[in-house]
SEMI-296587 format. One line per field, with one value per residue (C-alpha): z, y, x; residue in three letters. Coordinates in steps of 0.1 Angstrom, whole numbers, plus 5000, padded with zeros to 4 digits. Example, Ala and Ser with C-alpha at 12.3 -4.5 7.8 and 13.67 -1.06 7.14 Angstrom:
2
Z = (5078	5071)
Y = (4955	4989)
X = (5123	5137)
residu = (Ala	Ser)
***
This chain:
338
Z = (4995	5025	5039	5053	5063	5089	5111	5110	5118	5146	5162	5152	5136	5104	5087	5089	5104	5139	5162	5175	5211	5225	5259	5280	5255	5246	5267	5266	5250	5221	5217	5218	5191	5168	5176	5166	5131	5125	5130	5160	5190	5215	5252	5262	5297	5306	5303	5334	5356	5379	5374	5391	5367	5337	5349	5351	5317	5300	5316	5304	5269	5268	5278	5252	5221	5204	5185	5194	5211	5229	5254	5247	5271	5262	5279	5297	5295	5312	5350	5367	5333	5348	5370	5340	5320	5348	5344	5307	5314	5340	5316	5286	5265	5236	5243	5221	5236	5223	5226	5219	5231	5249	5265	5301	5294	5267	5289	5309	5278	5261	5293	5295	5259	5252	5216	5214	5189	5193	5179	5172	5150	5132	5113	5132	5165	5149	5139	5175	5189	5164	5179	5214	5201	5191	5170	5148	5144	5137	5125	5124	5094	5096	5087	5120	5154	5189	5200	5172	5162	5144	5122	5113	5076	5056	5057	5022	5025	5061	5049	5020	5042	5070	5048	5034	5067	5090	5089	5113	5100	5095	5102	5084	5101	5097	5077	5066	5067	5037	5012	4990	5019	5032	4998	4991	5024	5016	4981	4995	5016	5049	5063	5081	5089	5121	5121	5148	5135	5113	5143	5163	5137	5146	5166	5192	5199	5234	5221	5222	5190	5184	5186	5160	5137	5140	5129	5097	5089	5094	5063	5058	5041	5072	5079	5116	5111	5085	5109	5138	5119	5093	5106	5129	5164	5170	5173	5202	5222	5214	5226	5257	5265	5258	5282	5309	5308	5342	5360	5364	5364	5330	5326	5330	5307	5279	5281	5279	5248	5232	5237	5221	5191	5189	5189	5221	5233	5269	5267	5296	5320	5313	5315	5324	5355	5348	5313	5299	5270	5267	5243	5247	5230	5230	5197	5183	5171	5143	5147	5134	5156	5179	5181	5147	5117	5080	5076	5081	5043	5036	5062	5054	5080	5113	5108	5129	5133	5114	5085	5085	5085	5060	5037	5037	5031	5004	4988	4986	4970	4944	4936	4930	4909	4887	4880	4844	4844	4871	4849	4819	4839	4849	4812	4800	4828	4819	4782	4787	4809	4797)
Y = (1637	1642	1677	1675	1707	1718	1728	1694	1679	1703	1699	1664	1673	1657	1690	1723	1740	1755	1766	1801	1813	1825	1842	1827	1801	1783	1752	1717	1702	1726	1719	1681	1684	1703	1679	1649	1663	1661	1698	1713	1721	1749	1753	1789	1791	1823	1803	1784	1812	1791	1766	1738	1742	1744	1712	1694	1707	1694	1660	1660	1669	1641	1616	1630	1629	1611	1643	1669	1702	1730	1758	1795	1820	1855	1883	1907	1884	1852	1856	1842	1835	1823	1797	1787	1781	1759	1737	1734	1724	1699	1684	1686	1705	1728	1765	1794	1827	1858	1894	1922	1906	1872	1882	1875	1839	1830	1819	1795	1781	1774	1760	1735	1723	1728	1733	1770	1790	1828	1849	1886	1914	1926	1909	1928	1913	1878	1884	1894	1863	1841	1855	1845	1809	1805	1773	1788	1822	1834	1869	1879	1900	1931	1911	1892	1902	1902	1926	1950	1972	2005	1992	1959	1950	1928	1891	1888	1912	1901	1864	1872	1895	1870	1841	1863	1874	1843	1811	1791	1779	1807	1803	1827	1841	1868	1864	1828	1804	1782	1761	1791	1810	1779	1771	1807	1811	1779	1792	1823	1803	1798	1763	1763	1786	1795	1801	1819	1830	1800	1776	1798	1790	1753	1731	1723	1759	1768	1799	1803	1792	1827	1840	1815	1823	1860	1852	1834	1862	1890	1908	1918	1949	1962	1996	1989	1956	1970	1999	1975	1953	1974	2009	2020	2032	2068	2084	2106	2078	2055	2081	2087	2050	2046	2075	2056	2026	2032	2042	2007	1970	1958	1933	1961	1984	1958	1952	1990	1992	1964	1983	2013	1991	1980	2016	2010	2044	2031	2021	2043	2035	2000	1977	1942	1933	1896	1899	1881	1890	1889	1860	1857	1865	1902	1894	1892	1927	1952	1954	1928	1903	1917	1900	1884	1887	1893	1855	1860	1867	1830	1815	1807	1782	1766	1731	1704	1711	1680	1691	1725	1709	1682	1707	1729	1700	1684	1717	1725	1692	1697	1732	1717	1690	1716	1738	1729	1748	1724	1695	1712	1719	1682	1671	1696	1686	1649	1655	1673	1646	1623)
X = (8668	8690	8691	8726	8744	8770	8740	8724	8758	8763	8729	8720	8686	8673	8663	8681	8650	8651	8623	8624	8622	8588	8592	8563	8551	8583	8576	8589	8558	8561	8598	8592	8566	8590	8618	8596	8593	8631	8635	8654	8632	8638	8628	8627	8643	8624	8591	8602	8615	8637	8665	8645	8616	8639	8657	8623	8613	8645	8638	8602	8613	8638	8611	8587	8609	8637	8644	8669	8664	8682	8675	8672	8688	8678	8696	8673	8644	8656	8658	8689	8705	8738	8720	8699	8731	8744	8713	8720	8756	8746	8720	8744	8718	8729	8722	8711	8720	8701	8707	8732	8765	8770	8803	8792	8783	8808	8837	8815	8799	8832	8847	8817	8821	8783	8772	8765	8744	8741	8713	8715	8702	8733	8760	8787	8774	8775	8811	8818	8801	8821	8853	8841	8837	8800	8796	8769	8752	8717	8710	8674	8666	8643	8613	8615	8604	8619	8647	8653	8682	8679	8707	8689	8688	8664	8669	8682	8711	8718	8721	8744	8766	8768	8777	8806	8819	8814	8833	8810	8776	8750	8713	8689	8658	8632	8600	8607	8577	8574	8594	8603	8618	8636	8651	8659	8679	8699	8705	8720	8744	8727	8730	8696	8667	8650	8612	8592	8558	8553	8556	8532	8505	8505	8482	8509	8517	8503	8486	8448	8430	8417	8452	8464	8436	8445	8480	8470	8445	8470	8481	8517	8503	8485	8501	8504	8522	8545	8553	8558	8582	8599	8601	8629	8619	8611	8646	8636	8621	8650	8676	8656	8655	8692	8700	8681	8705	8720	8688	8673	8682	8694	8665	8640	8659	8661	8624	8618	8640	8621	8588	8604	8614	8578	8566	8546	8534	8534	8571	8580	8552	8541	8572	8561	8581	8579	8592	8563	8541	8503	8497	8460	8427	8434	8449	8414	8404	8408	8446	8471	8487	8514	8548	8546	8568	8561	8560	8522	8523	8529	8506	8470	8459	8467	8483	8500	8537	8546	8525	8543	8578	8570	8553	8584	8608	8586	8578	8615	8622	8595	8608	8643	8628	8610	8639	8648	8680	8694	8685	8702	8733	8735	8732	8758	8782	8778	8783	8816	8831	8859)
residu = (Met	Glu	Trp	Lys	Thr	Arg	Val	Thr	Asp	Leu	Leu	Gly	Cys	Lys	Tyr	Pro	Ile	Leu	Glu	Gly	Ala	Tyr	Ala	Gly	Ile	Gly	Asn	Trp	Arg	Phe	Ala	Ala	Ala	Val	Ala	Asp	Thr	Gly	Ala	Tyr	Gly	Leu	Ile	Thr	Ala	Ser	Ala	Tyr	Arg	Thr	Pro	Glu	Lys	Leu	Arg	Glu	Ala	Ile	Gly	Asn	Cys	Arg	Asp	Ala	Thr	Glu	Gly	Val	Phe	Gly	Val	Asn	Leu	Ser	Phe	Gly	Val	Cys	Pro	Gly	Ile	Glu	Glu	Met	Leu	Glu	Val	Cys	Ile	Glu	Gln	Glu	Val	Pro	Val	Glu	Thr	Ala	Gly	Tyr	Lys	Pro	Asp	Ser	Leu	Ala	Pro	Arg	Ile	Lys	Glu	Ser	Gly	Leu	Thr	Trp	Val	His	Lys	Cys	Ala	Arg	Val	Arg	Asp	Ala	Val	His	Ala	Glu	Lys	Leu	Gly	Ala	Asp	Ala	Leu	Ile	Val	Val	Gly	Leu	Glu	Gly	Val	Gly	Phe	Lys	Ser	Pro	Glu	Gln	Leu	Pro	Thr	Met	Ile	Thr	Thr	Ile	Gln	Ala	Val	Arg	Glu	Leu	Glu	Val	Pro	Phe	Ile	Ala	Ala	Gly	Gly	Ile	Gly	Asp	Ala	His	Gly	Phe	Leu	Gly	Ala	Leu	Gly	Met	Gly	Ala	Glu	Ala	Ile	Met	Met	Gly	Thr	Ala	Phe	Met	Ala	Thr	Asp	Glu	Cys	Pro	Leu	Gly	Glu	Lys	Ala	Lys	Glu	Lys	Ile	Val	Arg	Ser	Ser	Pro	Tyr	His	Pro	Gln	Leu	Arg	Ser	Gln	Val	Leu	Ser	Pro	Pro	Asp	Pro	Val	Ala	Phe	Lys	Glu	Ala	Met	Asp	Met	Arg	Asp	Gln	Met	Pro	Val	Glu	Glu	Trp	Leu	Arg	Met	Val	Glu	Arg	Val	Asn	Phe	Lys	Asp	Pro	Ser	Trp	Lys	Thr	Asp	Val	Asp	Pro	Ala	Gly	Glu	Phe	Ala	Phe	Asp	Asp	Glu	Trp	Met	Gly	Glu	Lys	Pro	Ser	Lys	Leu	Val	Ser	Leu	Ala	Val	Gly	Val	Leu	Asp	Arg	Val	Val	Pro	Val	Lys	Glu	Leu	Val	Asp	Gly	Ile	Val	Gln	Gly	Ala	Glu	Glu	Leu	Leu	Gly	Gly	Trp	Glu	Phe	Leu	Lys	Thr	Arg	Ser	Val	Asn	His	Asp	Ser	Thr	Gly	Asp)
***
């Protein structure tokens, strides 16, 4: 069947499946591999640190795939974000902004005519971005990872609420990693999904093999993982971090707030000045993987990225084909026609 939605029309991808952004590992090779499957690939600008390197990465990705991809610009993580945006405009590559509010970049994006997707943690922030002119919105539900909000809600209610309040296409995210999640999100009204953790557990992801194995072995029932993903941050630490807003550069402050959201006890003293995360073999140990979503509950092995995407699409088609009530509805509809 043809998986045609307003998102596939907007972005030009075959399937309404988007790759998430990955700080230091969202490179062009990974994006090209995802784009080759018919999904939408994503280069993370912060992985390249400079406009010159980002420009080269975009060129390399274009040479490597006939699929479609964009560039993620995350506030507080991407250095020189205005200059990185200018590269995207020059190269005519769609952008995905991510963070609390995209106000500082919105006028330039709209002036340029680029396709623009914004990603945030609350529906109210998505509504704000829609007013600024975003072409599509992603709201990451509580089951996801990345920048958190104490007001973040689970993916199901977030999706339903967003679909009711937004007029532009909505993309669901947060804990989605298989055909059931994909089809469920579309059934609730989303016009695409974005996956982060599921794509991390693929052969093409530039994580170490031990780290990938740790992801697929992680249990969503592990108390530390549940606390990391589902629990709000310590209110005392969160207030203290918020009160420090004007005491340091905004990039450093945002990384500090993120560590508070992840319940990192060293949030105040161990802020990574480069804005990069330790994706390495430290993930092997007694603790669950860090920076992964509850999508680990539907992942059981590391697979090629094409197998992941094809499996989701084919699985969704099989689910639809097996729903007897859909067949009954078709028969009843036909029998009542003129």
